[in-house]
C-alpha positions in Angstrom: 27.3 -3.7 25.9 30.1 -2.9 22.8 31.8 0.4 23.2 30.4 3.4 21.4 32.3 6.4 22.7 36.4 7.3 22.8 36.4 6.6 26.5 34.7 3.1 26.4 36.8 1.9 23.3 39.9 2.7 25.0 39.1 1.4 28.4 38.0 -2.0 26.8 41.0 -2.3 24.4 43.4 -5.1 26.0 45.7 -4.6 23.2 46.9 -1.8 21.1 48.2 -2.4 17.7 49.9 0.7 16.9 50.9 0.8 12.6 53.2 3.7 12.1 53.6 4.5 8.5 56.9 5.3 6.5 56.1 8.8 6.4 55.9 9.1 10.2 59.0 7.5 10.7 61.4 9.2 8.0 62.9 12.5 7.7 62.5 14.5 4.3 65.8 13.4 3.2 64.6 9.3 3.6 66.6 8.6 6.7 64.9 7.2 9.8 63.9 9.6 12.5 65.2 8.3 15.7 63.9 10.9 17.9 60.4 10.2 16.4 60.9 6.8 17.0 62.0 7.0 20.7 59.1 9.7 21.5 56.8 6.6 20.0 58.3 4.1 22.4 58.1 6.4 25.4 54.2 6.6 24.5 54.1 2.9 24.3 55.8 2.4 27.7 53.1 4.4 29.4 50.6 2.5 27.5 52.1 -1.0 28.6 52.2 0.6 32.3 48.2 0.3 32.1 48.6 -3.2 32.0 48.0 -3.5 28.0 49.9 -5.4 25.3 51.5 -3.3 22.8 51.9 -4.5 19.1 53.8 -2.3 16.7 53.7 -2.8 12.8 56.1 -0.7 11.6 56.8 0.5 7.9 60.0 2.0 7.0 62.6 -0.9 5.9 62.7 0.5 2.3 62.9 4.1 3.5 65.7 3.3 6.0 67.3 1.4 3.3 67.4 4.2 0.8 69.1 6.4 3.3 71.4 3.7 4.8 72.7 2.8 1.2 72.5 6.7 0.2 70.4 5.9 -2.8 69.1 9.1 -4.6 65.5 8.1 -4.2 63.3 5.1 -4.1 64.2 2.3 -6.5 61.8 1.7 -9.1 62.8 -2.2 -10.0 62.3 -5.2 -7.8 65.9 -6.2 -6.9 67.0 -2.9 -5.9 63.8 -2.4 -3.7 64.5 -5.8 -2.0 68.3 -4.6 -1.5 66.9 -1.3 0.1 64.7 -3.4 2.5 67.2 -5.8 3.6 69.9 -3.0 4.4 67.1 -1.0 6.0 65.4 -3.9 8.2 68.2 -4.3 10.4 68.5 -0.5 10.8 64.8 -0.4 11.3 64.4 -3.0 14.1 67.9 -1.6 16.0 66.5 1.7 16.0 63.1 0.5 17.6 65.0 -2.1 20.2 67.4 1.0 21.0 64.3 3.1 21.9 62.5 0.9 23.8 65.4 -0.6 25.9 65.7 3.1 27.4 62.4 2.2 29.2 63.5 -1.7 30.3 62.1 -3.8 27.7 63.3 -4.8 24.0 61.8 -4.9 20.3 60.9 -8.6 19.1 61.2 -8.5 15.0 58.3 -10.5 13.4 58.9 -10.5 9.5 55.9 -12.1 7.7 54.7 -12.3 4.0 50.7 -12.9 2.8 51.5 -16.7 2.9 51.8 -16.7 6.8 48.3 -15.7 7.0 46.7 -17.5 4.5 47.6 -21.1 5.7 46.2 -21.7 8.7 49.1 -23.5 10.4 51.4 -20.6 9.9 48.6 -18.1 10.8 48.6 -19.7 14.1 52.3 -20.0 14.4 52.3 -16.0 14.2 49.5 -15.7 16.7 51.3 -18.0 19.0 54.8 -16.1 18.9 52.8 -12.7 19.4 51.2 -13.9 22.7 54.3 -15.8 23.9 56.5 -12.6 23.6 54.0 -10.9 26.0 55.1 -13.5 28.5 58.6 -12.2 28.1 57.7 -8.3 28.3 58.9 -7.8 24.8 57.1 -5.5 22.0 56.6 -7.5 18.9 57.4 -5.2 15.8 55.7 -6.6 12.6 56.8 -5.9 9.2 56.4 -7.5 5.8 59.4 -9.5 4.8 60.0 -7.3 1.6 63.2 -9.1 0.6 61.3 -12.2 -0.4 57.8 -11.3 -0.7 57.2 -10.1 -4.3 53.6 -9.2 -4.4 53.7 -7.1 -1.2 56.6 -4.8 -2.6 54.5 -4.1 -5.7 51.0 -3.8 -4.3 51.1 -4.1 -0.3 51.3 -1.9 2.4 51.2 -2.4 6.1 47.8 -0.9 6.5 46.2 -4.2 5.4 48.9 -6.1 7.4 48.0 -4.0 10.7 44.3 -5.1 10.1 45.1 -8.8 9.8 47.8 -8.6 13.0 44.5 -7.1 14.9 42.6 -10.3 13.9 44.9 -12.2 15.6 44.5 -10.8 19.0 41.6 -10.5 21.7 39.9 -7.2 22.5 42.4 -5.0 20.3 42.2 -1.4 19.3 44.0 -0.7 16.1 45.8 2.6 15.5 47.0 3.6 12.1 49.5 6.7 12.6 50.0 8.7 9.0 50.5 12.2 8.1 46.9 12.9 8.1 44.6 13.4 11.2 42.0 10.9 10.1 39.5 11.3 7.4 38.5 14.5 6.1 35.2 15.5 3.9 37.3 17.1 1.5 41.0 17.5 0.6 42.8 17.8 4.0 45.1 20.3 2.4 42.2 22.8 1.9 41.1 25.2 4.8 37.5 24.4 4.1 37.8 20.7 4.7 37.2 19.3 8.2 38.0 16.1 9.9 35.4 13.7 10.6 35.8 12.7 14.4 33.7 9.4 14.4 32.4 7.2 11.8 29.7 4.8 13.4 30.0 1.4 11.3 31.5 0.7 7.7 29.8 2.2 4.6 30.9 2.1 0.9 30.2 5.6 0.7 33.6 6.5 2.9 35.7 5.6 -0.4 34.5 8.4 -2.0 36.2 10.5 0.6 39.7 9.0 0.3 42.2 10.8 -1.7 45.3 8.7 -2.5 48.1 11.1 -2.4 51.2 9.3 -1.7 54.7 10.2 -1.4 57.8 8.5 -2.8 58.6 6.9 0.6 55.1 5.1 1.5 52.8 2.4 -0.5 49.7 3.4 1.2 46.8 6.1 1.0 43.9 6.7 2.4 42.1 4.0 0.2 44.4 1.7 1.7 43.6 2.9 5.0 39.9 2.5 4.7 40.1 -0.8 3.3 42.2 -2.0 6.3 39.5 -0.2 8.5 36.7 -2.2 6.5 38.3 -5.6 7.4 39.0 -4.7 11.3 35.4 -3.2 11.7 33.6 -6.0 10.1 34.9 -8.7 13.0 34.4 -6.3 15.9 37.7 -4.4 16.3 37.6 -0.5 16.5 40.1 1.6 14.4 41.7 5.2 14.9 43.4 7.0 12.2 45.3 9.8 13.5 48.4 11.8 12.6 51.5 10.1 14.1 53.7 13.3 13.6 51.5 15.1 16.3 53.3 15.5 19.8 51.9 12.9 22.6 49.5 11.4 20.0 49.2 7.8 21.8 49.1 9.5 25.0 46.1 11.7 23.9 44.3 8.7 22.4 44.7 6.6 25.4 43.1 9.6 27.2 40.4 9.7 24.9 40.7 12.9 23.3 39.2 14.0 20.1 42.0 13.3 17.6 41.7 11.7 14.3 39.1 9.8 13.2 37.6 6.8 15.2 35.8 4.0 13.4 33.5 2.0 15.6 33.1 -1.5 15.0 30.4 -2.9 12.8 29.1 -5.9 15.3 30.5 -7.6 18.2 33.7 -9.4 17.7 33.9 -12.5 15.4 35.5 -15.8 16.6 39.0 -16.3 15.7 38.4 -19.1 13.3 35.8 -17.1 11.3 38.0 -13.9 11.2 40.8 -16.2 9.4 38.0 -17.5 6.9 36.3 -14.2 6.2 39.5 -11.9 6.2 42.6 -13.4 6.0 42.7 -16.0 3.3 42.2 -15.5 -0.5 39.3 -17.3 -2.1 40.3 -19.7 -4.8 36.6 -19.6 -6.6 33.2 -17.9 -6.5 29.6 -19.1 -5.7 26.8 -17.4 -7.3 23.3 -17.8 -5.0 19.9 -17.0 -5.6 18.0 -14.3 -3.4 16.5 -17.2 -1.3 19.9 -18.4 -0.3 21.4 -15.1 0.1 18.6 -14.4 2.6 19.2 -17.6 4.6 22.9 -17.8 4.9 23.2 -13.5 5.3 20.7 -13.1 7.8 19.6 -16.6 9.5 22.7 -18.1 10.2 22.1 -21.0 7.6 24.5 -23.3 5.7 24.7 -22.8 2.1 22.8 -25.9 0.2 23.5 -27.1 -3.5 19.9 -25.9 -4.4 20.8 -22.3 -3.9 23.7 -22.3 -6.2 23.2 -20.6 -9.7 26.5 -20.7 -10.8 30.4 -21.5 -10.1 33.4 -19.8 -11.0 37.2 -20.7 -10.8 38.8 -24.2 -10.1 39.0 -25.1 -6.4 39.4 -28.3 -4.3 37.5 -29.7 -1.8 38.4 -27.7 1.8 39.3 -24.6 -0.2 37.7 -21.0 0.5 35.5 -19.7 -1.9 33.9 -16.4 -2.1 29.7 -16.2 -2.0 27.9 -13.6 -4.1 24.4 -12.4 -4.3 22.0 -11.9 -7.7 23.8 -8.6 -7.8 27.4 -9.9 -8.0 28.0 -8.6 -4.6 30.3 -11.0 -2.1 28.6 -11.0 1.3 30.3 -14.3 2.4 33.1 -16.9 2.5 33.5 -20.1 3.7 35.1 -23.5 3.0 33.6 -25.9 0.5 32.5 -29.5 1.1 32.9 -30.1 -2.6 35.4 -29.3 -5.6 34.5 -27.0 -8.5 34.0 -29.8 -11.1 31.3 -31.9 -8.7 29.4 -28.5 -7.8 28.8 -27.8 -11.5 27.1 -30.8 -11.4 25.2 -30.2 -8.3 24.2 -26.9 -8.3 20.5 -26.2 -8.1 20.0 -29.6 -7.1 18.3 -31.1 -3.8 19.8 -33.6 -1.4 17.9 -36.5 -2.9 19.3 -35.6 -6.5 22.8 -35.3 -5.4 22.5 -39.0 -4.2 21.4 -39.9 -7.0 23.9 -38.0 -9.1 27.0 -39.3 -7.0 25.6 -42.4 -5.7 25.7 -41.2 -2.1 25.1 -37.9 -0.1 28.8 -37.3 1.6 27.6 -33.8 2.5 23.9 -31.9 3.1 25.6 -28.7 2.8 28.1 -27.1 0.3 29.2 -24.7 2.9 28.4 -25.6 6.7 27.6 -22.5 8.6 30.5 -23.4 11.1 33.0 -23.0 8.3 31.3 -19.9 6.8 31.9 -16.0 7.8 29.4 -13.4 6.4 31.1 -10.4 5.2 28.7 -8.2 4.3 25.1 -7.8 5.7 23.5 -5.1 3.1 20.4 -6.5 1.9 20.5 -6.9 -2.1 17.8 -5.5 -4.1 14.4 -7.4 -4.0 15.3 -9.1 -0.8 12.7 -8.9 2.1 13.3 -8.1 5.5 15.2 -10.6 7.6 
C-alpha cells in the first residue's frame, strides 16, 4: 500500500534528497554559515546510519562568492553573477566536505545544467554517477553550474533541480529546507496564519496560497517550491517542505514529527523512462486533441492516433518531445512523436487508411505510442464523461 502518513513515508524512503536554500546556509552578511552546514552534516550522518542514501542539492554558490569576494551585495549583471558563482562554488563544496569529514565520509561535487537532464544520455550519466557514489560512501552535493548556465542564473532555481534529481532515484523522499516552516494558509509573518501540516495530492488551488517573498540571496520563493512539489508528487515522490533553520530539523523529519508541510504523492511511482518524458525534457511543440482522444489517452492508457488531433503547434522533428493538450488548451500528457510537424499537419484528423493514401505507406499506426507517453494531469476537461 502506498504510504499516507509521515511515519509510513519516512519508513518507505530508501533515499533522502535534501535541498538546502541559500538563506538557510548564509549569514545575514552573505557569507556561508559553516556551523549550520556542520549541523546538517551531522544529521545527514545519522540518516545514513539507518541504511539510507542521502543526496544534497545545495544552493549558496553565488551567496558564498559574494562573501568570499567581499562584494557589497548580489550582482545584477550576468558576468559578475558568474564570477561570484565561480569563486563561491569552491568555498561551498569545501565547507560541505570538511563538515562530512568529521563523520568519516566525503562530499562529491556534481555540477549540472538543464541540458544534462534534457538529453537522455547525459541524464543517465548523472543518474549513474549518483548511484555509483553510493558504493563509495560519498554524499553527492548537486548544484547548478552557474558559471556556464545562463538561463539558470536568470530564471532557474534549485527547487526544480531537486525535483529532477529525485526523479533519478528509487523510492526517494524530497525534503526542501527553507526559512519558512512549510505552506501556510496566509502570510507566514502574520500570527493569524496557520501552517498546513498535510496536503493529500496536488491541487492547482495551492498556488493561491504561495507568497513569493524573496531575499537578495535566493532565487526561489514558495511558487518555485510548489512547482517542484507538483513535478515530484505527480510521479510518485512525496515532498516535505520545512524550515532548515530549526534545530535538528532532519532528525525530527526522520522521526516522523509534525514539522513543515508534507505533500503526499498523487499516485504510485512512475517508471524512470516516463518520468524523463513527462517532467524533465522541454517539449518542442504542441498537439491539440479532441475530447475523445483526451479521454482515451488520459484515462485508458491508449496511444495517440492522428484522427484525434485537431491542431499542431511548433516546429519539431520525428522523435522529439511534444506536449498534448485537451480541448480547453490544458496540457495533460507529453510524448515522443513518430512524425515531424510538417507531416502531422497533413495527417491530423485522418484515419490509418487515409494516412497510407497520403504518404504511400503507413510508417506508424500511432502518432505517439503509449510506451513513449506520460500522462502529466488526469483532471477531466469540461464535457468529458466518467472514465
